N, C-alpha and C positions, 0 to 999 in steps of 0.2 A: 905456803903451798903444801898441801897434804900429799902424802905418799900413797894414799889409797888407790887401788887399781880402779880406774874409771869404769871398767866393765862390770864391777861388783856393786856400783853405786845405784841407789834408787834415783828416780827422777828428781826428787826433792833435794837429795844430797848433791847431785851434780849441778842443779840450778843454783843452790846456795854457794857452792864453791865457785861457779862461773861468775856470779855476781861479785865475789871477792876479787877474783882475778881482774875483771873489768875495772873495778874500783882502783886497784893498784896501778893498772896501766893508765887509767885516766889521770891519776894524780901526777904521773910522770916523774916520780922521785925514786925510780928503780933503775939501777945500773943497766946498761945495754944488754949484757949477757943474761941477766936475770929477766929482763923484759922479753927476750927471745924465748926463754924457758916458760915464762908465764903465758906468752902467746900460744906456744905449742900445747900447753896444758889446757888453755881455754878452748882451743880448737877440738881437742879430744872430748872435753866436757860438753861442748855444743853438739857434737856428733852423738854423744850418749843421750842427751836430752831429746834430740830429734828422733832417735831410734825408739826411745820409750814412748814418746807422743804418738809415733806411727803405730806402735803396738796397741796403744789404748784406742786409737781411732779405728783400727781394724776390729777390735773387740766390740766397740759400740756399733759399728756398721753391721755386725753379724747378729745383733739382737733381733729376735723375731717378735713382731707385734700381732696380737689377736685382733679379731674384728671389733672388740671393744676398746682397742688402743692400749691394752695392757701387755707388758712383756710376757711372752709365753715360753721363752727359752732362747737358746742360741743355736746357730747353725755353724758347723765347722768352717774354719777359714781355709780356703783352698791353698795348697802348697805349704802348709805348716805341719 
């Protein structure tokens, strides 16, 4: 389990570590206390991935298309 701050991770980093956590938990060869720590870390990683995906979805939703279907720019996301 890495000690990297989850809030500093890219989507790809968080997803890769989340996959490792899930693999360890699925194998079931981790002591109970370590399993609890892994579960907590996994929950943090999952939240980070969801946040990064939501940010990406908001950016994509703000792309403005011209009459020819080509991207012409972006509009500001309200509330950001």
